[in-house]
Phi, psi and omega in degrees: 000148185282142174243121183261147173239145180296149178271127178226166185305329183291334178268001182304322178299325175299309181298321182300321185299332173273319182290326189303331185241010185285136180257013186291341182064006183260145185297325184291346182268055186206152176293325184292324175295315186291331177282318181295318182254015185302321184278319181299315187251011182040052178294140172219166187215160175206173174236142179201133179052042181064029183227146171281126171236131185245125181253138177233136177238114185216130175054041176081001181251151176243127181222168187230140165295161164297132184304140172258115186281137166280189182304319178252028186284154175244095188294320184300309181303320183294323180292321176300320178289337172287314179297318179298319175295322178293319181296320177293330180262005177065036179237154182280136184289136179216115180255114190249170180042053178278117182290157189299330178288350173254354178305318182302320183304310188284326176300323180281333188282319191254123177293324177230129188201133165270128187238128177242158183214088188270127185300324183298334186281335197289137181274151180263120178253135177233153166290133185306317189296323181300309183288332185283328191246326187053048185270145172107172183295315189300337183254023181291328177298313178299319178297319181294317178294325176289327180290318174305313180301309181292327177297314184280331183230069187295339189265352180305139183216164179241144175207158171295149180232167180227150177300328187269309186284341182246020184307314184295314183295318185294313180307310178300322179302311187298323180292319178293320186290319179303324188288343184245353187293121190273340182265112181252020172296155184292326176297318186286323180291327180288317175300324183296313183300319181287325176304312183293329170295314176300321175291343180268356184294155178300153182295132176223145192293333181275347178268102188270099180265132175224156178213146174261132181244145163252096189068230186267351183275122176282118190246350173200152183213162178206162176223125183234167176206129176273131176228105185067229179267015190238126172275117181256122178262110184275327184222133179213111187225138177213159179277128189291338182285353172265096181304128177084007188291324184294308177300326178293321178290317184299308177302323178293313183292318179295320173303313181290324192244350194269009182304130178088353183264147173259320186245156173235127174258117182252029172064188179273175182257356180055023179079008176281122188300317177296320177296317185298317175297318180292315182287335175283334177294336180277000170072064178295148173275347183192141164261111189282127187274141180239104181273154182233119181254127174232093180305149174237143170271166189297332182296325183295329185264333191242347187228108181271330179211160182283126189274174173253122179254136186245137172241190185294321186245336200245164170228128174254125182209180177288154183291147172233169182300330180295342185271352190303319180296310179294322175297319177296321179299315182295320185286325183268011175280085187299324182295321173285316183290355177290336177270001185285331179089004184210128175272103183303312183291324175288343178279347177295139176257001176223161182310144182284133171236176179299337182261004191296308185291319176302314181293326176295321182292324181291315178302320181292326172284326179292330178274000187052048176257341178194157172241115181263118171258136169276130177266117191240141169244108187059038179079003180260135175292117183238001185178187187213146171230128183235125172263114191210185178051052173298130183257009177065012178231028181091010179240158175203163187251147180233135178230158183208137171222141182241140174307137185301334180291340185244015182288154172087008183243011178077010177299316183296317179295321178294312183290318176304310184298318179301315179292322180295318181287328166304309183300318185284326193249346179251328182260353171077024170291157175249001182197128174243125183244160178200164182214154173214149174309145177300329183266005175268092185296320183294314183295317181303317180292318180298308182296319179299332183277346183243339191218175182254131177292134186242354185161180181203163165217197184298330187253319185233155159265140179246147184225157173208155177229123187240159171236000000 
């Protein structure tokens, strides 16, 4: 199971090992964004299959960045690890901020998936040369602003700055900036505080800080980061009283830090009308798409209610309140359920009552996490078949248990085969899997009669049925 750790400055070097050559071109695939927004979005990280995996928790939802592979990384294995983590934690896998180049991978991976592509999320990408030269008729406005700035402040100059060596100048800049700052919304003020914290972070070679000076006075500053062939501008602030300072600053920082880059990413506009207007005026070559993938399991699409299945001797149907006494007896038979592979009592999140197991089954189906079939002989509950652990890739696991009073009559095989075929042919699964303890001979025989053996380990024999 994946184990995630909060992102701190200490781990920035690990993140940079993945991001420094990342070609996704999106601002979220950078150490700077992860550090800046780590507390707001509760970012956490881990490594698996040679890939960096980032988890985000926001507004009660858990999502994951697309895995960033290292030199020997296996993206498919990393995605499988994410899906396994979600399965173990009972959450729906959600892959967010997916770059356009990886969208086909996920479309091919998930049979059912909701995909969104929100305009507000898109990053503004520019050719470095365009922002460095501002050549051509479309940039006449920017050139005029820069000319006015240079005419009024001919001695202004740009240079790299450091958190330690330029601390006094940076502190004074924030005082001057606050006096001119026009946006007093909570979002803008929150972003401003985060910007101040980022500029105060210890100096690192990959954190590219720059400033425009009027004499000794810092009048504009920026923080950039190179990721692959893209220069990502995380922070860009300037004193509004210096007319033309923003295009002059953009040109200077790209000239200073853009060596070896093809693109400049000036991040998204957060839905702000003024930012959108400004960013469009700089002539982006592309609005970089960020897809959001929310895989769905087959139950969500094909099963509105638990059906009734008929076999030669049995009926499989939904549990009812009348089944509670017999169902509790089945679930609490510790001697037989040691082969079940799951502790029903240990799985409860609240103190046990007569209705606990029945309510768990109801909730699991309501959330489309599982289908619990009551196995009935002449109307009486004699066992249970459960289709669960949907992997969102067309597969699910099947388990079956029969009351000891009815064991040895082939009822388990009959119920198991009916539930498996319903899943494959009515729910449109392409794979049903099952397992049994190595020493459980009865279950081994039952599964061998219904499925093909697919593997083993020290604890289990594994089986599968495909279509």
